[in-house]
C-alpha positions, 0 to 999 in steps of 0.5 A: 162805063166811066165815073158819074156824079151819081156814082162817084162817091161810092166808086171813089171810096172803093178805088181808094183801096185798090192798086194795080195788080198786074203792075204791082205783081211785076214790080214787086218781083223786080224790087225783090230781085234787085232789077230796078236800076237795070230796068230804069236804064232800059226805060231810056231806050223804049220810046214807043209801045205798039205793034212791032216794037222790039222789046227783046232787050227787056226781061220777058215778064216786063216785055209781056206786061208792056205789050199788054199795057199798050192795048188801046181803050176800047173807045179809042177814036180818030176823032178824039185824037184830032180833038186832042191834037187841036187843043195842044196846037193852040195851048200846048205851052201854056197847058204844060207850064200850068200842069207843071205848076198849078197841077203839081201844087193841086196834087199836094193839096190831097193829104194822102197824096202829099204824105205819099210823095213826101215820104217816098225816096228821092221824090221827097228829098232836097231835090224833091221839086226837080225829081217830082217834075222830072217824073211828070214833064216827059208826060206833059211834053209828050202829050203835046207832040203830034201823033203822040196818041197814034205812034205809041210814044205817049203810051210808052211814057205813061206806062212807065209812070204806071210802073213808077206808081207801082214801085211806090206802092210796093216799097211802102208795103214792104216797109211795113210802116204804111198806115192802110186804115188811115191812107188807103192803098198808096197811089190808089186808083182813087188818087190816080184818077183824082190826079187826072182831074187836077191835070185836066179839068183843074187846068182848064179852070185855071186857064179860065181864071187867067182869062185864057179862051179855050174853045169847047172843041179844045176843052174836049180834046184835052179831056180826051187825051187825059181819058187815054192817059187815065187808061194807060196808067192802068185805071179800070174802065169803070173808074176812068174820067169821062171825055166830056169836059162838062161832066169831069168839071161837075165831078171835080166840083162835087168832090174837090172840097172832100179831097183837098185840104191844108196840111203841113206836107202840102205847104212844105212841098208847095214852098219847095216848088215855088222856090225851085221855079223861082231861079229859072224866072227872069228878075222881077217876074217871080212875084207876078208869077206867084200872083198868076198861080194864086189867080189860077188856083183861086184864093181858097185853094192857094191859101190851102197850099200856103202860097203868099198873097201880094199887092198884085192879086187884087190888081190882076184878078179883074184884069184876068176877067177883061176889065179894070186898070193894070196898076203900076206896081203890077206893071213894074213887077212884069219887068216894066214892059206892062203899061197902064191899060183898060182891059188888059190881062196882065197874066198874058204877058206873065204866061208868055214869060213863064212858059218860056222859063218853064221850058228851062225848068223842064229841061233841067228836070229832064236832064238832071242826073240824066233822069229824062224818063220816068224812073222806078224806085229801088228803095224808100227814103225819108226826109220827115 
């Protein structure tokens, strides 16, 4: 059983009050015994989870947790895996870049999510964008690796993210200052499934908004991948995203405007992210890139995130739909390589440039301070 449009409102309300008891108990103990830093170092040696994986170097209670976490969902199928591989074979670069930009910005549009991220240790400090991206990039990259859903590599990455979420919950709980009545559980099951929506169906919508064609089979494959990720994040079956792309889009369209709104935290972190990406883009491309992000999100949600409008917005939107004339201004900001043309999508070139540049962003995020794996937090910080 998974979420449906009929049950979603009541289920999400219940999910907002629930964490991940198994992970929470383990991580609380690791924090109390000051074992987090040591476990984080060991995380870098665990690249796969599955039958026969040697976990003997881990504390036994952590090894047992990871063995249990590696169990596949009951509806795992080879057909789903092949469908997921089909999507990534066609769209991995674009999807990864959009997940790391449009997707992360989407998580900032959740007031609870934005507040949680901004108030959590290193994720909210000066290095926030790089740190936040480093926690996600390994997942985005691993999802597209062939056999990732078979060989246990994706399972290992997602299980580490699951423990990162638990560390955020436990540190807020131990701080004594988290407002449970206002915010619900930190990184609740509602937030986890909502984030899975942002990184799946919201990305498919972004690709459509940018004029990129994704077949129904590929869209189904992407949703299968996120259904499995949702499972390995520790989400109970009743709150898992369905595999059907149309069903998930209907759920998301129904609930998004109840969950997304403009907040100071969200605008702050979006600006951090946009400024962070800028230094990795070639000269002259940044304005076109920002216009692409606006088009991917649509004006309504881009305005919520505080993303600035530009002359390129008006030029690009009809072109992304496959008609109109590319303006000279837009062509110039694409590095001078785009020409006036009827029916040309300017964002296809920007997507290519941005995807290549985003490889550098991800490399930076994954190598900065050797933070190449999701890492739990031992303590909270506050940059507010």
